[in-house]
CHARMM-style PDB file with segment names, atoms N, HN, CA, C and O in Angstrom:
ATOM      1  N   MET     1      23.194   5.726  21.225  1.00  0.00      PROA
ATOM      2  CA  MET     1      22.018   5.323  20.443  1.00  0.00      PROA
ATOM      3  C   MET     1      22.456   4.641  19.141  1.00  0.00      PROA
ATOM      4  O   MET     1      22.905   5.304  18.206  1.00  0.00      PROA
ATOM      5  N   SER     2      22.322   3.332  19.090  1.00  0.00      PROA
ATOM      6  HN  SER     2      21.957   2.793  19.850  1.00  0.00      PROA
ATOM      7  CA  SER     2      22.665   2.623  17.855  1.00  0.00      PROA
ATOM      8  C   SER     2      21.402   2.477  17.011  1.00  0.00      PROA
ATOM      9  O   SER     2      20.716   1.456  17.054  1.00  0.00      PROA
ATOM     10  N   VAL     3      21.122   3.514  16.256  1.00  0.00      PROA
ATOM     11  HN  VAL     3      21.679   4.343  16.221  1.00  0.00      PROA
ATOM     12  CA  VAL     3      19.893   3.541  15.451  1.00  0.00      PROA
ATOM     13  C   VAL     3      20.017   2.622  14.245  1.00  0.00      PROA
ATOM     14  O   VAL     3      19.057   1.956  13.857  1.00  0.00      PROA
ATOM     15  N   ASP     4      21.221   2.594  13.653  1.00  0.00      PROA
ATOM     16  HN  ASP     4      22.000   3.135  13.969  1.00  0.00      PROA
ATOM     17  CA  ASP     4      21.406   1.850  12.399  1.00  0.00      PROA
ATOM     18  C   ASP     4      21.188   0.346  12.563  1.00  0.00      PROA
ATOM     19  O   ASP     4      20.907  -0.346  11.585  1.00  0.00      PROA
ATOM     20  N   ARG     5      21.315  -0.168  13.796  1.00  0.00      PROA
ATOM     21  HN  ARG     5      21.542   0.395  14.590  1.00  0.00      PROA
ATOM     22  CA  ARG     5      21.161  -1.611  13.983  1.00  0.00      PROA
ATOM     23  C   ARG     5      19.722  -2.046  13.694  1.00  0.00      PROA
ATOM     24  O   ARG     5      19.504  -3.029  12.985  1.00  0.00      PROA
ATOM     25  N   GLY     6      18.740  -1.321  14.237  1.00  0.00      PROA
ATOM     26  HN  GLY     6      18.917  -0.523  14.813  1.00  0.00      PROA
ATOM     27  CA  GLY     6      17.343  -1.714  14.066  1.00  0.00      PROA
ATOM     28  C   GLY     6      16.647  -1.001  12.922  1.00  0.00      PROA
ATOM     29  O   GLY     6      15.510  -1.322  12.577  1.00  0.00      PROA
ATOM     30  N   SER     7      17.334  -0.034  12.336  1.00  0.00      PROA
ATOM     31  HN  SER     7      18.258   0.226  12.616  1.00  0.00      PROA
ATOM     32  CA  SER     7      16.684   0.758  11.287  1.00  0.00      PROA
ATOM     33  C   SER     7      16.392  -0.092  10.048  1.00  0.00      PROA
ATOM     34  O   SER     7      15.361   0.086   9.400  1.00  0.00      PROA
ATOM     35  N   GLY     8      17.301  -1.015   9.721  1.00  0.00      PROA
ATOM     36  HN  GLY     8      18.138  -1.160  10.247  1.00  0.00      PROA
ATOM     37  CA  GLY     8      17.082  -1.876   8.555  1.00  0.00      PROA
ATOM     38  C   GLY     8      15.829  -2.713   8.733  1.00  0.00      PROA
ATOM     39  O   GLY     8      15.012  -2.834   7.820  1.00  0.00      PROA
ATOM     40  N   GLU     9      15.686  -3.292   9.925  1.00  0.00      PROA
ATOM     41  HN  GLU     9      16.349  -3.193  10.666  1.00  0.00      PROA
ATOM     42  CA  GLU     9      14.511  -4.113  10.221  1.00  0.00      PROA
ATOM     43  C   GLU     9      13.247  -3.278  10.136  1.00  0.00      PROA
ATOM     44  O   GLU     9      12.249  -3.687   9.543  1.00  0.00      PROA
ATOM     45  N   ARG    10      13.312  -2.084  10.748  1.00  0.00      PROA
ATOM     46  HN  ARG    10      14.123  -1.752  11.229  1.00  0.00      PROA
ATOM     47  CA  ARG    10      12.146  -1.203  10.756  1.00  0.00      PROA
ATOM     48  C   ARG    10      11.756  -0.814   9.324  1.00  0.00      PROA
ATOM     49  O   ARG    10      10.576  -0.776   8.975  1.00  0.00      PROA
ATOM     50  N   GLU    11      12.780  -0.527   8.503  1.00  0.00      PROA
ATOM     51  HN  GLU    11      13.738  -0.559   8.787  1.00  0.00      PROA
ATOM     52  CA  GLU    11      12.539  -0.134   7.114  1.00  0.00      PROA
ATOM     53  C   GLU    11      11.876  -1.276   6.342  1.00  0.00      PROA
ATOM     54  O   GLU    11      10.963  -1.054   5.546  1.00  0.00      PROA
ATOM     55  N   ARG    12      12.352  -2.512   6.590  1.00  0.00      PROA
ATOM     56  HN  ARG    12      13.094  -2.693   7.236  1.00  0.00      PROA
ATOM     57  CA  ARG    12      11.784  -3.677   5.907  1.00  0.00      PROA
ATOM     58  C   ARG    12      10.321  -3.853   6.290  1.00  0.00      PROA
ATOM     59  O   ARG    12       9.470  -4.116   5.441  1.00  0.00      PROA
ATOM     60  N   ILE    13      10.042  -3.702   7.587  1.00  0.00      PROA
ATOM     61  HN  ILE    13      10.734  -3.487   8.276  1.00  0.00      PROA
ATOM     62  CA  ILE    13       8.665  -3.830   8.069  1.00  0.00      PROA
ATOM     63  C   ILE    13       7.796  -2.747   7.443  1.00  0.00      PROA
ATOM     64  O   ILE    13       6.679  -3.019   7.004  1.00  0.00      PROA
ATOM     65  N   ARG    14       8.305  -1.525   7.401  1.00  0.00      PROA
ATOM     66  HN  ARG    14       9.212  -1.304   7.757  1.00  0.00      PROA
ATOM     67  CA  ARG    14       7.541  -0.405   6.838  1.00  0.00      PROA
ATOM     68  C   ARG    14       7.233  -0.673   5.365  1.00  0.00      PROA
ATOM     69  O   ARG    14       6.126  -0.407   4.898  1.00  0.00      PROA
ATOM     70  N   GLU    15       8.225  -1.204   4.634  1.00  0.00      PROA
ATOM     71  HN  GLU    15       9.125  -1.420   5.014  1.00  0.00      PROA
ATOM     72  CA  GLU    15       8.045  -1.508   3.208  1.00  0.00      PROA
ATOM     73  C   GLU    15       6.971  -2.576   3.032  1.00  0.00      PROA
ATOM     74  O   GLU    15       6.147  -2.497   2.121  1.00  0.00      PROA
ATOM     75  N   LYS    16       6.989  -3.586   3.920  1.00  0.00      PROA
ATOM     76  HN  LYS    16       7.658  -3.650   4.660  1.00  0.00      PROA
ATOM     77  CA  LYS    16       6.003  -4.651   3.846  1.00  0.00      PROA
ATOM     78  C   LYS    16       4.597  -4.091   4.072  1.00  0.00      PROA
ATOM     79  O   LYS    16       3.649  -4.430   3.363  1.00  0.00      PROA
ATOM     80  N   GLU    17       4.494  -3.226   5.078  1.00  0.00      PROA
ATOM     81  HN  GLU    17       5.264  -2.951   5.654  1.00  0.00      PROA
ATOM     82  CA  GLU    17       3.201  -2.588   5.392  1.00  0.00      PROA
ATOM     83  C   GLU    17       2.718  -1.769   4.193  1.00  0.00      PROA
ATOM     84  O   GLU    17       1.542  -1.815   3.832  1.00  0.00      PROA
ATOM     85  N   ARG    18       3.636  -1.025   3.584  1.00  0.00      PROA
ATOM     86  HN  ARG    18       4.591  -0.989   3.877  1.00  0.00      PROA
ATOM     87  CA  ARG    18       3.281  -0.170   2.458  1.00  0.00      PROA
ATOM     88  C   ARG    18       2.763  -1.012   1.299  1.00  0.00      PROA
ATOM     89  O   ARG    18       1.765  -0.666   0.668  1.00  0.00      PROA
ATOM     90  N   LYS    19       3.451  -2.122   1.021  1.00  0.00      PROA
ATOM     91  HN  LYS    19       4.263  -2.403   1.534  1.00  0.00      PROA
ATOM     92  CA  LYS    19       3.031  -2.993  -0.077  1.00  0.00      PROA
ATOM     93  C   LYS    19       1.646  -3.572   0.189  1.00  0.00      PROA
ATOM     94  O   LYS    19       0.797  -3.610  -0.701  1.00  0.00      PROA
ATOM     95  N   ARG    20       1.424  -4.028   1.437  1.00  0.00      PROA
ATOM     96  HN  ARG    20       2.113  -3.997   2.161  1.00  0.00      PROA
ATOM     97  CA  ARG    20       0.135  -4.608   1.779  1.00  0.00      PROA
ATOM     98  C   ARG    20      -0.971  -3.563   1.634  1.00  0.00      PROA
ATOM     99  O   ARG    20      -2.049  -3.849   1.113  1.00  0.00      PROA
ATOM    100  N   GLU    21      -0.679  -2.331   2.112  1.00  0.00      PROA
ATOM    101  HN  GLU    21       0.197  -2.099   2.535  1.00  0.00      PROA
ATOM    102  CA  GLU    21      -1.668  -1.261   2.042  1.00  0.00      PROA
ATOM    103  C   GLU    21      -1.996  -0.948   0.584  1.00  0.00      PROA
ATOM    104  O   GLU    21      -3.158  -0.769   0.222  1.00  0.00      PROA
ATOM    105  N   ARG    22      -0.954  -0.885  -0.245  1.00  0.00      PROA
ATOM    106  HN  ARG    22      -0.009  -1.031   0.049  1.00  0.00      PROA
ATOM    107  CA  ARG    22      -1.160  -0.574  -1.660  1.00  0.00      PROA
ATOM    108  C   ARG    22      -2.011  -1.646  -2.323  1.00  0.00      PROA
ATOM    109  O   ARG    22      -2.885  -1.341  -3.134  1.00  0.00      PROA
ATOM    110  N   ARG    23      -1.747  -2.933  -1.966  1.00  0.00      PROA
ATOM    111  HN  ARG    23      -1.038  -3.181  -1.307  1.00  0.00      PROA
ATOM    112  CA  ARG    23      -2.498  -4.038  -2.548  1.00  0.00      PROA
ATOM    113  C   ARG    23      -3.970  -3.945  -2.158  1.00  0.00      PROA
ATOM    114  O   ARG    23      -4.858  -4.146  -2.987  1.00  0.00      PROA
ATOM    115  N   VAL    24      -4.220  -3.635  -0.871  1.00  0.00      PROA
ATOM    116  HN  VAL    24      -3.499  -3.471  -0.197  1.00  0.00      PROA
ATOM    117  CA  VAL    24      -5.592  -3.522  -0.384  1.00  0.00      PROA
ATOM    118  C   VAL    24      -6.313  -2.375  -1.094  1.00  0.00      PROA
ATOM    119  O   VAL    24      -7.447  -2.532  -1.547  1.00  0.00      PROA
ATOM    120  N   LEU    25      -5.645  -1.222  -1.187  1.00  0.00      PROA
ATOM    121  HN  LEU    25      -4.724  -1.095  -0.819  1.00  0.00      PROA
ATOM    122  CA  LEU    25      -6.257  -0.067  -1.849  1.00  0.00      PROA
ATOM    123  C   LEU    25      -6.546  -0.376  -3.312  1.00  0.00      PROA
ATOM    124  O   LEU    25      -7.597  -0.007  -3.836  1.00  0.00      PROA
ATOM    125  N   GLU    26      -5.611  -1.052  -3.967  1.00  0.00      PROA
ATOM    126  HN  GLU    26      -4.757  -1.352  -3.541  1.00  0.00      PROA
ATOM    127  CA  GLU    26      -5.786  -1.409  -5.380  1.00  0.00      PROA
ATOM    128  C   GLU    26      -6.988  -2.335  -5.546  1.00  0.00      PROA
ATOM    129  O   GLU    26      -7.786  -2.166  -6.468  1.00  0.00      PROA
ATOM    130  N   ARG    27      -7.113  -3.320  -4.644  1.00  0.00      PROA
ATOM    131  HN  ARG    27      -6.465  -3.458  -3.895  1.00  0.00      PROA
ATOM    132  CA  ARG    27      -8.223  -4.265  -4.719  1.00  0.00      PROA
ATOM    133  C   ARG    27      -9.550  -3.535  -4.526  1.00  0.00      PROA
ATOM    134  O   ARG    27     -10.514  -3.768  -5.255  1.00  0.00      PROA
ATOM    135  N   GLU    28      -9.583  -2.641  -3.522  1.00  0.00      PROA
ATOM    136  HN  GLU    28      -8.800  -2.451  -2.930  1.00  0.00      PROA
ATOM    137  CA  GLU    28     -10.804  -1.880  -3.256  1.00  0.00      PROA
ATOM    138  C   GLU    28     -11.175  -1.019  -4.458  1.00  0.00      PROA
ATOM    139  O   GLU    28     -12.345  -0.919  -4.826  1.00  0.00      PROA
ATOM    140  N   ARG    29     -10.158  -0.395  -5.069  1.00  0.00      PROA
ATOM    141  HN  ARG    29      -9.207  -0.477  -4.770  1.00  0.00      PROA
ATOM    142  CA  ARG    29     -10.407   0.471  -6.216  1.00  0.00      PROA
ATOM    143  C   ARG    29     -10.965  -0.344  -7.389  1.00  0.00      PROA
ATOM    144  O   ARG    29     -11.895   0.092  -8.069  1.00  0.00      PROA
ATOM    145  N   VAL    30     -10.390  -1.525  -7.618  1.00  0.00      PROA
ATOM    146  HN  VAL    30      -9.635  -1.878  -7.067  1.00  0.00      PROA
ATOM    147  CA  VAL    30     -10.842  -2.377  -8.721  1.00  0.00      PROA
ATOM    148  C   VAL    30     -12.290  -2.807  -8.491  1.00  0.00      PROA
ATOM    149  O   VAL    30     -13.107  -2.785  -9.411  1.00  0.00      PROA
ATOM    150  N   LEU    31     -12.597  -3.197  -7.259  1.00  0.00      PROA
ATOM    151  HN  LEU    31     -11.933  -3.215  -6.511  1.00  0.00      PROA
ATOM    152  CA  LEU    31     -13.964  -3.610  -6.942  1.00  0.00      PROA
ATOM    153  C   LEU    31     -14.938  -2.456  -7.144  1.00  0.00      PROA
ATOM    154  O   LEU    31     -16.021  -2.625  -7.704  1.00  0.00      PROA
ATOM    155  N   ARG    32     -14.526  -1.274  -6.672  1.00  0.00      PROA
ATOM    156  HN  ARG    32     -13.647  -1.137  -6.217  1.00  0.00      PROA
ATOM    157  CA  ARG    32     -15.381  -0.096  -6.774  1.00  0.00      PROA
ATOM    158  C   ARG    32     -15.614   0.255  -8.254  1.00  0.00      PROA
ATOM    159  O   ARG    32     -16.736   0.558  -8.659  1.00  0.00      PROA
ATOM    160  N   GLU    33     -14.537   0.208  -9.049  1.00  0.00      PROA
ATOM    161  HN  GLU    33     -13.626  -0.039  -8.719  1.00  0.00      PROA
ATOM    162  CA  GLU    33     -14.667   0.515 -10.472  1.00  0.00      PROA
ATOM    163  C   GLU    33     -15.534  -0.519 -11.169  1.00  0.00      PROA
ATOM    164  O   GLU    33     -16.307  -0.188 -12.069  1.00  0.00      PROA
ATOM    165  N   GLY    34     -15.405  -1.775 -10.751  1.00  0.00      PROA
ATOM    166  HN  GLY    34     -14.778  -2.044 -10.020  1.00  0.00      PROA
ATOM    167  CA  GLY    34     -16.203  -2.841 -11.341  1.00  0.00      PROA
ATOM    168  C   GLY    34     -17.687  -2.614 -11.088  1.00  0.00      PROA
ATOM    169  O   GLY    34     -18.519  -2.881 -11.954  1.00  0.00      PROA
ATOM    170  N   LYS    35     -18.018  -2.117  -9.889  1.00  0.00      PROA
ATOM    171  HN  LYS    35     -17.342  -1.900  -9.185  1.00  0.00      PROA
ATOM    172  CA  LYS    35     -19.424  -1.876  -9.553  1.00  0.00      PROA
ATOM    173  C   LYS    35     -19.955  -0.608 -10.198  1.00  0.00      PROA
ATOM    174  O   LYS    35     -21.001  -0.621 -10.846  1.00  0.00      PROA
ATOM    175  N   GLU    36     -19.226   0.487 -10.017  1.00  0.00      PROA
ATOM    176  HN  GLU    36     -18.375   0.497  -9.490  1.00  0.00      PROA
ATOM    177  CA  GLU    36     -19.761   1.796 -10.415  1.00  0.00      PROA
ATOM    178  C   GLU    36     -19.293   2.254 -11.791  1.00  0.00      PROA
ATOM    179  O   GLU    36     -19.783   3.259 -12.306  1.00  0.00      PROA
ATOM    180  N   ARG    37     -18.336   1.517 -12.403  1.00  0.00      PROA
ATOM    181  HN  ARG    37     -17.938   0.701 -11.985  1.00  0.00      PROA
ATOM    182  CA  ARG    37     -17.780   1.916 -13.695  1.00  0.00      PROA
ATOM    183  C   ARG    37     -17.224   3.341 -13.617  1.00  0.00      PROA
ATOM    184  O   ARG    37     -17.572   4.211 -14.415  1.00  0.00      PROA
ATOM    185  N   VAL    38     -16.350   3.548 -12.627  1.00  0.00      PROA
ATOM    186  HN  VAL    38     -16.067   2.841 -11.979  1.00  0.00      PROA
ATOM    187  CA  VAL    38     -15.745   4.866 -12.437  1.00  0.00      PROA
ATOM    188  C   VAL    38     -14.797   5.154 -13.596  1.00  0.00      PROA
ATOM    189  O   VAL    38     -14.094   4.259 -14.065  1.00  0.00      PROA
ATOM    190  N   ARG    39     -14.778   6.391 -14.053  1.00  0.00      PROA
ATOM    191  HN  ARG    39     -15.349   7.118 -13.672  1.00  0.00      PROA
ATOM    192  CA  ARG    39     -13.888   6.780 -15.136  1.00  0.00      PROA
ATOM    193  C   ARG    39     -12.428   6.738 -14.667  1.00  0.00      PROA
ATOM    194  O   ARG    39     -12.155   7.002 -13.496  1.00  0.00      PROA
ATOM    195  N   PRO    40     -11.488   6.411 -15.563  1.00  0.00      PROA
ATOM    196  CA  PRO    40     -10.064   6.307 -15.201  1.00  0.00      PROA
ATOM    197  C   PRO    40      -9.506   7.565 -14.556  1.00  0.00      PROA
ATOM    198  O   PRO    40      -8.575   7.477 -13.755  1.00  0.00      PROA
ATOM    199  N   GLU    41     -10.049   8.737 -14.881  1.00  0.00      PROA
ATOM    200  HN  GLU    41     -10.806   8.809 -15.531  1.00  0.00      PROA
ATOM    201  CA  GLU    41      -9.519   9.981 -14.334  1.00  0.00      PROA
ATOM    202  C   GLU    41      -9.683  10.046 -12.817  1.00  0.00      PROA
ATOM    203  O   GLU    41      -8.915  10.718 -12.129  1.00  0.00      PROA
ATOM    204  N   TRP    42     -10.681   9.351 -12.310  1.00  0.00      PROA
ATOM    205  HN  TRP    42     -11.306   8.805 -12.869  1.00  0.00      PROA
ATOM    206  CA  TRP    42     -10.983   9.420 -10.863  1.00  0.00      PROA
ATOM    207  C   TRP    42      -9.907   8.752 -10.036  1.00  0.00      PROA
ATOM    208  O   TRP    42      -9.406   9.337  -9.075  1.00  0.00      PROA
ATOM    209  N   LYS    43      -9.546   7.531 -10.399  1.00  0.00      PROA
ATOM    210  HN  LYS    43      -9.953   7.056 -11.179  1.00  0.00      PROA
ATOM    211  CA  LYS    43      -8.519   6.750  -9.696  1.00  0.00      PROA
ATOM    212  C   LYS    43      -8.555   6.958  -8.193  1.00  0.00      PROA
ATOM    213  OT1 LYS    43      -7.753   6.368  -7.468  1.00  0.00      PROA
TER     214      LYS     43
END
């Protein structure tokens, strides 16, 4: 089992997914705060 060969690629893909997810969540949070004026503590 040569795990290390594909692990780098998998890790890069996972990092990309994580960044995209974080960006989407951040955008949704900003929109929600803009509409409802949610207090910073809620986040």
